[in-house]
C-alpha positions as CSV (number, residue, x, y, z in Angstrom):
1,X,77.6,131.0,-19.5
2,X,79.6,127.7,-19.2
3,X,77.1,126.3,-16.7
4,X,74.2,127.0,-19.1
5,X,76.1,125.4,-22.0
6,X,76.7,122.2,-20.0
7,X,73.0,122.1,-18.9
8,X,71.8,122.7,-22.4
9,X,74.0,119.8,-23.6
10,X,72.5,117.6,-20.9
11,X,69.0,118.8,-21.8
12,X,69.6,117.8,-25.4
13,X,70.9,114.4,-24.5
14,X,67.8,114.0,-22.3
15,X,65.6,115.0,-25.2
16,X,67.3,112.5,-27.6
17,X,66.8,109.7,-25.0
18,X,70.5,109.3,-24.7
19,X,70.8,109.3,-20.9
20,X,70.0,106.0,-19.3
21,X,68.5,105.6,-15.8
22,X,71.8,104.7,-14.2
23,X,73.5,107.8,-15.7
24,X,70.6,110.0,-14.9
25,X,70.8,109.0,-11.2
26,X,74.6,109.6,-11.2
27,X,74.4,113.1,-12.7
28,X,71.3,114.2,-10.8
29,X,73.1,115.9,-7.9
30,X,75.3,117.9,-10.3
31,X,72.3,118.7,-12.4
32,X,70.3,120.0,-9.5
33,X,73.2,122.2,-8.2
34,X,73.8,123.6,-11.7
35,X,70.1,124.4,-12.2
36,X,70.0,126.1,-8.7
37,X,73.1,128.2,-9.6
38,X,71.6,129.2,-13.0
39,X,68.2,130.1,-11.4
40,X,70.1,132.2,-8.8
41,X,72.0,134.0,-11.6
42,X,68.9,134.9,-13.5
43,X,67.3,136.0,-10.3
44,X,70.2,138.4,-9.7
45,X,69.7,139.8,-13.3
46,X,66.1,140.4,-12.5
47,X,66.8,142.0,-9.1
48,X,69.3,144.4,-10.7
49,X,66.9,145.4,-13.4
50,X,64.1,146.0,-10.9
51,X,66.4,148.1,-8.8
52,X,67.4,150.2,-11.8
53,X,63.8,150.9,-12.8
54,X,64.5,152.8,-16.0
55,X,66.6,149.9,-17.3
56,X,63.7,147.5,-16.7
57,X,61.6,149.5,-19.2
58,X,64.3,150.3,-21.8
59,X,66.9,147.5,-21.8
60,X,66.2,144.6,-24.3
61,X,66.5,141.1,-23.1
62,X,70.1,139.9,-23.5
63,X,71.5,136.7,-25.1
64,X,72.5,135.1,-21.8
65,X,68.9,135.6,-20.6
66,X,67.4,134.0,-23.7
67,X,70.0,131.2,-23.4
68,X,68.8,130.7,-19.8
69,X,65.2,130.4,-20.9
70,X,66.1,128.0,-23.7
71,X,68.2,125.8,-21.3
72,X,65.5,125.8,-18.7
73,X,62.9,124.7,-21.2
74,X,64.6,121.3,-21.3
75,X,63.9,120.9,-17.6
76,X,60.2,122.0,-17.2
77,X,59.7,119.1,-14.9
78,X,62.1,120.6,-12.3
79,X,60.8,123.6,-10.3
80,X,62.4,127.0,-10.9
81,X,63.9,128.7,-7.8
82,X,62.8,132.2,-8.9
83,X,59.7,131.9,-11.1
84,X,59.2,135.7,-11.0
85,X,62.6,136.2,-12.8
86,X,61.7,133.5,-15.3
87,X,58.3,135.0,-16.2
88,X,59.8,138.5,-16.4
89,X,62.4,137.5,-19.0
90,X,60.1,135.1,-20.8
91,X,57.5,137.9,-21.3
92,X,60.2,140.4,-22.4
93,X,61.6,137.9,-24.9
94,X,58.1,137.5,-26.4
95,X,57.4,141.2,-26.7
96,X,60.8,142.0,-28.1
97,X,61.3,139.1,-30.5
98,X,61.2,141.2,-33.6
99,X,64.4,143.0,-32.6
100,X,66.3,139.7,-32.5
101,X,68.3,137.9,-35.2
102,X,67.1,134.6,-36.7
103,X,69.1,132.6,-34.2
104,X,67.5,134.1,-31.1
105,X,64.1,134.2,-32.8
106,X,64.3,130.5,-33.3
107,X,65.3,130.1,-29.7
108,X,62.4,132.2,-28.5
109,X,60.0,130.2,-30.7
110,X,61.2,127.0,-29.0
111,X,60.9,128.5,-25.6
112,X,57.3,129.5,-26.3
113,X,56.5,126.2,-27.9
114,X,57.7,124.3,-24.8
115,X,55.7,126.6,-22.6
116,X,52.4,125.7,-24.2
117,X,52.4,128.8,-26.5
118,X,52.6,126.7,-29.7
119,X,50.1,128.8,-31.6
120,X,52.0,132.1,-30.8
121,X,55.3,130.6,-31.9
122,X,53.9,129.2,-35.2
123,X,51.8,132.3,-36.1
124,X,54.3,135.0,-35.1
125,X,57.9,133.8,-35.4
126,X,57.9,131.0,-37.9
127,X,56.5,133.1,-40.8
128,X,59.2,135.7,-40.1
129,X,62.0,133.1,-40.2
130,X,60.7,131.6,-43.5
131,X,60.4,135.0,-45.1
132,X,64.0,135.8,-44.3
133,X,65.4,132.5,-45.4
134,X,67.4,131.9,-48.6
135,X,66.6,128.8,-50.7
136,X,69.1,127.6,-53.2
137,X,68.6,124.5,-55.4
138,X,72.2,123.4,-54.8
139,X,73.0,124.8,-51.4
140,X,69.7,124.1,-49.6
141,X,68.0,126.5,-47.2
142,X,69.9,128.9,-45.0
143,X,69.9,132.4,-43.5
144,X,72.1,135.3,-44.5
145,X,73.3,137.2,-41.5
146,X,76.2,139.1,-40.2
147,X,78.4,136.8,-38.2
148,X,80.6,138.1,-35.4
149,X,83.3,136.5,-33.2
150,X,80.5,135.5,-30.8
151,X,80.3,131.7,-30.6
152,X,76.5,131.8,-31.0
153,X,76.7,133.7,-34.3
154,X,78.9,131.1,-36.0
155,X,77.2,129.8,-39.2
156,X,77.0,126.2,-37.9
157,X,75.5,127.1,-34.5
158,X,73.1,129.5,-36.2
159,X,71.9,126.9,-38.8
160,X,71.7,124.2,-36.2
161,X,69.4,126.2,-34.0
162,X,67.1,126.9,-36.9
163,X,67.0,123.2,-37.8
164,X,66.2,122.4,-34.1
165,X,63.4,124.9,-34.1
166,X,61.6,123.7,-37.2
167,X,62.2,120.1,-36.3
168,X,60.4,120.5,-33.0
169,X,57.5,122.5,-34.3
170,X,57.1,120.2,-37.3
171,X,54.5,118.2,-35.4
172,X,52.4,115.3,-36.8
173,X,51.5,117.2,-39.9
174,X,55.2,117.2,-41.0
175,X,54.6,120.6,-42.7
176,X,58.2,121.6,-42.6
177,X,60.0,118.3,-43.4
178,X,61.1,119.5,-46.9
179,X,62.4,122.7,-45.5
180,X,64.3,120.9,-42.7
181,X,65.9,118.6,-45.2
182,X,67.0,121.6,-47.2
183,X,68.5,123.1,-44.0
184,X,70.3,119.9,-43.3
185,X,71.7,119.9,-46.8
186,X,73.3,123.3,-46.3
187,X,74.8,122.1,-43.0
188,X,76.4,119.0,-44.6
189,X,77.5,120.8,-47.7
190,X,79.2,123.4,-45.4
191,X,81.2,120.5,-43.9
192,X,82.6,119.6,-47.3
193,X,84.5,122.8,-47.7
194,X,85.0,123.9,-44.1
195,X,85.5,122.4,-40.6
196,X,83.0,123.1,-37.9
197,X,85.6,125.1,-36.0
198,X,84.6,124.5,-32.4
199,X,83.3,121.7,-30.2
200,X,80.1,123.6,-29.4
201,X,79.4,124.1,-33.2
202,X,80.1,120.4,-33.9
203,X,77.8,119.3,-31.0
204,X,75.1,121.6,-32.2
205,X,75.3,120.2,-35.7
206,X,75.2,116.6,-34.4
207,X,72.1,117.4,-32.3
208,X,70.3,119.0,-35.3
209,X,71.1,116.0,-37.5
210,X,70.0,113.5,-34.8
211,X,66.6,115.0,-34.1
212,X,63.4,113.3,-35.4
213,X,62.4,113.6,-39.0
214,X,64.0,112.1,-42.1
215,X,66.6,109.6,-40.8
216,X,69.6,110.4,-42.8
217,X,71.9,108.1,-40.7
218,X,70.1,105.1,-42.2
219,X,70.4,106.3,-45.8
220,X,72.4,103.8,-47.8
221,X,72.9,106.0,-50.9
222,X,76.3,107.4,-51.7
223,X,76.9,111.1,-51.1
């Protein structure tokens, strides 16, 4: 779990263009070892499920496996040690996406989008996410869900993933720009009355706000 979080953070920095050539060379050995370790871990999950044949047909894909697929989607240029395991969990995430909450649905949409299944992500998952959103003239756009003590179900991490999803699939048509700005509004208004609680949630929020789209950092207006 920790290794995947670190790799995801590195993947996000890579996507934002925040890692220079010198730093990339410096961290490459660590990156390759960590990816190899994560590939081996998902390979073990796959082997265990295949060995318990009934579990392979009944058990839904788990959050750590979706996390792995999401993390790995940042590094599609690096070969996967166990491609069978990757395909197995990727296909299971696509067939079982309707049973997931909005956070994991957004993650699955991004995974599919980065695996050249853009049309499936846009036609299947995006309408579901929009239908279940709440839009408020003052608060912006957000999702009402039952949050637990799990870090990934914190309101900030949840909202940040949704912003990341819509930001990436926005494309050249900029169809979702207004919705993304409404999501960012909720994220920032939340900061006025709450703290973002954890380093992970804060990093998630920063990533969501730094992605392409309307550049709020250059806005000269007062709050």
